[in-house]
C-alpha positions in Angstrom: -24.5 -7.0 -0.4 -24.8 -6.4 -4.2 -21.9 -7.7 -6.1 -20.6 -4.9 -7.9 -17.7 -4.8 -10.8 -15.0 -2.5 -9.5 -14.8 -0.2 -12.6 -18.5 0.5 -11.9 -17.6 1.1 -8.1 -14.7 3.6 -8.9 -16.2 5.4 -11.6 -19.5 6.5 -9.7 -16.5 7.3 -7.1 -14.8 9.2 -9.7 -18.2 11.3 -10.3 -19.4 11.6 -6.6 -15.7 13.1 -5.4 -15.4 10.2 -3.0 -12.5 7.3 -2.6 -13.8 3.7 -2.3 -11.5 1.6 0.3 -10.1 -1.5 -0.6 -9.7 -3.3 2.9 -7.1 -6.1 3.1 -8.7 -8.7 5.7 -5.9 -10.8 5.2 -7.7 -13.7 7.2 -11.0 -15.4 6.3 -12.3 -14.0 9.6 -12.1 -10.3 9.0 -14.2 -10.5 5.9 -17.2 -9.7 8.3 -16.2 -6.9 9.8 -15.4 -5.0 7.0 -18.7 -5.3 5.3 -20.4 -5.0 8.5 -18.4 -1.4 8.2 -19.7 -1.1 4.9 -23.3 -1.5 5.6 -23.1 0.6 8.8 -21.8 3.7 6.4 -23.9 2.4 3.6 -20.6 2.8 1.5 -19.2 0.4 -1.5 -16.5 -1.1 0.0 -13.6 -3.7 -1.4 -12.2 -6.7 0.0 -8.8 -7.7 -0.9 -6.1 -10.2 0.0 -2.4 -10.2 -2.0 -0.7 -13.4 -3.0 2.1 -12.6 -0.1 -0.8 -12.8 2.6 -2.2 -16.5 1.4 1.7 -17.5 2.2 1.7 -15.1 5.2 -1.5 -16.4 6.6 -2.0 -20.1 5.0 -5.1 -19.1 3.7 -6.0 -20.3 -0.3 -7.8 -18.0 -2.7 -10.8 -20.5 -2.6 -11.1 -20.5 1.3 -11.2 -16.6 0.9 -13.2 -16.3 -1.6 -15.8 -18.7 0.0 -16.1 -16.9 3.0 -16.7 -13.7 1.3 -19.7 -15.2 -0.6 -20.8 -16.7 2.4 -20.8 -13.6 4.3 -21.8 -10.9 2.0 -25.3 -12.0 1.7 -25.8 -11.3 5.3 -25.5 -7.5 4.4 -26.7 -4.7 2.5 -24.6 -2.4 0.0 -22.3 -2.8 -2.8 -19.0 -4.8 -2.6 -16.4 -6.6 -4.7 -13.5 -8.7 -4.2 -10.2 -8.3 -5.7 -6.9 -10.0 -5.5 -4.2 -7.5 -4.5 -0.6 -7.9 -6.1 0.2 -11.1 -7.4 2.8 -11.6 -9.9 2.4 -15.4 -10.7 0.1 -16.3 -13.1 -1.0 -19.8 -11.4 -2.1 -17.9 -8.4 -3.9 -15.6 -10.5 -5.9 -18.1 -12.2 -6.9 -20.0 -9.2 -8.2 -16.6 -7.7 -10.3 -16.1 -10.7 -11.3 -19.9 -10.6 -12.4 -18.9 -6.9 -14.4 -16.3 -8.1 -12.5 -13.5 -7.4 -13.9 -10.3 -9.5 -10.6 -8.5 -10.0 -7.0 -9.4 -10.0 -3.9 -7.1 -10.0 -0.9 -8.2 -11.8 2.1 -7.0 -10.6 5.0 -6.8 -13.1 6.0 -3.1 -12.2 9.7 -4.5 -11.4 10.3 -5.5 -14.7 11.1 -3.3 -17.8 8.5 -1.4 -19.7 8.0 -3.8 -22.3 7.8 -6.9 -20.4 5.0 -5.2 -18.3 3.4 -4.7 -21.0 3.7 -8.0 -22.4 3.0 -9.7 -19.0 -0.2 -7.3 -18.3 -1.9 -8.1 -21.9 -1.8 -11.8 -21.2 -3.5 -11.7 -17.9 -5.8 -9.2 -19.6 -6.7 -11.5 -22.2 -7.0 -14.2 -19.8 -9.2 -12.7 -17.3 -11.5 -10.9 -19.7 -12.3 -13.9 -21.2 -13.8 -15.0 -18.1 -15.3 -11.4 -17.2 -12.9 -10.6 -14.7 -11.1 -7.2 -14.3 -7.7 -6.5 -14.0 -5.6 -3.7 -12.3 -2.0 -3.2 -13.0 0.9 -1.3 -11.6 3.2 1.0 -13.4 6.2 2.7 -11.7 7.4 1.3 -8.3 5.7 1.5 -4.9 8.3 0.6 -2.3 8.1 -0.4 1.2 8.0 2.4 3.8 11.3 1.5 5.2 12.9 2.2 1.9 10.5 5.2 1.0 10.6 7.5 -1.9 12.9 10.6 -1.4 13.3 13.4 -3.1 15.6 11.8 -5.6 13.6 9.0 -6.4 11.5 10.2 -8.9 12.8 7.8 -11.3 10.4 5.6 -10.0 7.6 7.6 -10.4 4.7 6.7 -12.6 5.5 8.7 -16.1 2.2 10.2 -17.3 2.8 9.9 -20.9 4.5 5.9 -20.4 1.0 5.5 -18.2 -1.2 6.6 -21.6 1.0 4.2 -23.8 0.8 1.8 -21.1 -3.2 1.6 -21.0 -3.5 1.6 -24.6 -1.5 -1.1 -25.3 -2.7 -3.4 -22.3 -6.3 -2.8 -22.3 -6.1 -3.1 -18.4 -8.9 -2.2 -16.2 -7.5 0.2 -13.3 -4.0 1.6 -12.7 -2.0 1.6 -9.7 0.2 4.5 -9.9 3.5 5.6 -7.9 3.2 9.4 -6.4 4.9 8.9 -3.3 3.1 6.6 -1.5 4.5 3.3 0.1 3.3 0.2 2.1 3.7 -0.4 5.6 4.2 1.9 8.6 5.4 5.6 7.7 8.3 6.6 9.3 7.5 10.6 9.0 3.9 11.9 9.9 3.3 13.4 6.3 5.4 11.7 3.3 5.3 13.9 0.0 3.0 13.0 -2.5 3.4 14.5 -5.9 0.0 15.6 -7.1 1.1 17.6 -9.7 2.2 14.2 -11.4 -1.4 12.4 -10.4 -2.7 15.6 -12.2 -1.0 15.0 -15.3 -1.4 11.2 -15.3 -5.1 12.0 -15.2 -4.7 14.2 -18.2 -3.7 11.0 -20.6 -5.7 8.4 -18.3 -9.3 7.8 -18.1 -9.1 4.8 -16.5 -9.7 4.5 -12.5 -6.5 5.3 -10.8 -5.3 3.4 -7.3 -3.6 4.6 -4.8 -1.1 1.7 -2.7 0.1 2.6 0.9 -3.0 4.8 2.5 -2.4 3.4 5.7 -0.7 6.0 7.9 -1.1 8.5 5.4 -3.1 11.9 6.4 -6.6 12.2 5.7 -5.8 15.9 3.9 -3.1 14.1 1.6 -5.6 11.4 0.6 -8.4 13.8 -0.2 -6.3 16.0 -2.3 -5.4 13.0 -4.3 -9.2 12.0 -4.7 -10.0 14.8 -5.5 -7.7 16.7 -8.1 -9.5 18.0 -11.1 -10.9 15.7 -13.5 -11.2 12.7 -10.6 -8.2 11.6 -8.9 -7.3 8.0 -7.3 -10.7 6.6 -6.8 -9.8 3.1 -4.9 -7.2 3.1 -2.0 -5.5 0.1 -0.4 -5.6 -0.2 3.4 -3.7 -3.0 4.9 -1.6 -2.0 7.9 -4.1 0.0 9.8 -6.6 -2.7 10.2 -3.9 -5.4 10.8 -2.6 -2.7 13.8 -5.8 -2.5 15.3 -6.4 -6.5 15.1 -3.4 -7.5 16.6 -3.3 -4.7 19.1 -6.6 -5.9 20.4 -5.3 -9.4 20.8 -1.7 -8.4 22.0 -0.3 -10.8 19.8 1.9 -11.0 16.9 0.9 -12.3 13.4 -0.7 -15.4 13.3 -1.9 -17.9 10.6 -5.7 -17.9 9.2 -6.0 -21.4 11.1 -4.4 -20.3 14.4 -6.7 -17.2 14.6 -9.9 -19.2 14.1 -8.6 -21.5 17.1 -8.6 -18.4 19.0 -11.0 -17.5 22.1 -14.2 -16.5 20.3 -14.9 -13.5 22.5 -11.1 -12.1 22.3 -11.6 -12.3 18.7 -14.9 -10.6 18.1 -13.7 -7.7 19.9 -10.4 -7.4 17.8 -12.9 -7.6 14.8 -15.1 -4.8 16.2 -12.0 -2.6 16.4 -11.3 -3.4 12.4 -14.7 -2.8 11.9 -14.3 1.0 13.5 -11.2 1.6 11.5 -12.8 0.8 8.5 -16.0 3.0 9.3 -13.4 5.9 10.1 -11.5 5.8 6.8 -14.9 5.8 5.3 -16.2 8.7 6.9 -13.3 10.5 7.4 -10.4 9.7 5.0 -12.7 8.3 1.7 -14.9 11.4 1.6 -18.1 9.8 1.8 -21.1 11.1 2.7 
């Protein structure tokens, strides 16, 4: 596979009217099945893992990156390696040293000024090493604390987004418009597309939608296709984990425990994940 800069991939998606899936493998075994699905659909793809997932699954940035680079050479298409939600500069440095092409600094829980300062520090460090940076403005919660009609103060402010991008030099921006991480308790959570339109009018860099798992396809597609180009990177994690663990019939396990499981059962579970990725690319992200 051709290694492609995330921003180039996302700018192409904006022009083409589709979204790029940023799929959380969460363990080294599933990297191959995500890339296999990308080749099958001929779609660009981002493989990601977060700082929390390093801890949950007992895998290092170096181990994850090494496996990505081993596997990507077997397949055709365009792929990128991204570090998702991270608050710790040491983890970001380790990921950059390991070969991650893009890193996310999440200082969204801080004040606006603190978020700007922290993000700017990461941007300066990463750009010196030709690595791109994603940041978050607004607060994207978990689905057990899903936003309600009274939570718009948590959403990304369009004017602040314009200032944030100008002052930090960040490459991509995750926006809070009503999505959340995890399993949605309702079938179609409210997404503030009007807010997204206003953000796009003020911000030219690629926009990112977190919490893609469980959203109806029409909701995501509406966010992708707003005038001027909407979100172009859509994060998907929970749907993959549910397919994987559902096939194995077990609870979450560490990376090492997964690699020691029955190979035939693992391959069956990997194929289940590949089918989810293919379905998301074809029927969710408007890839043709």
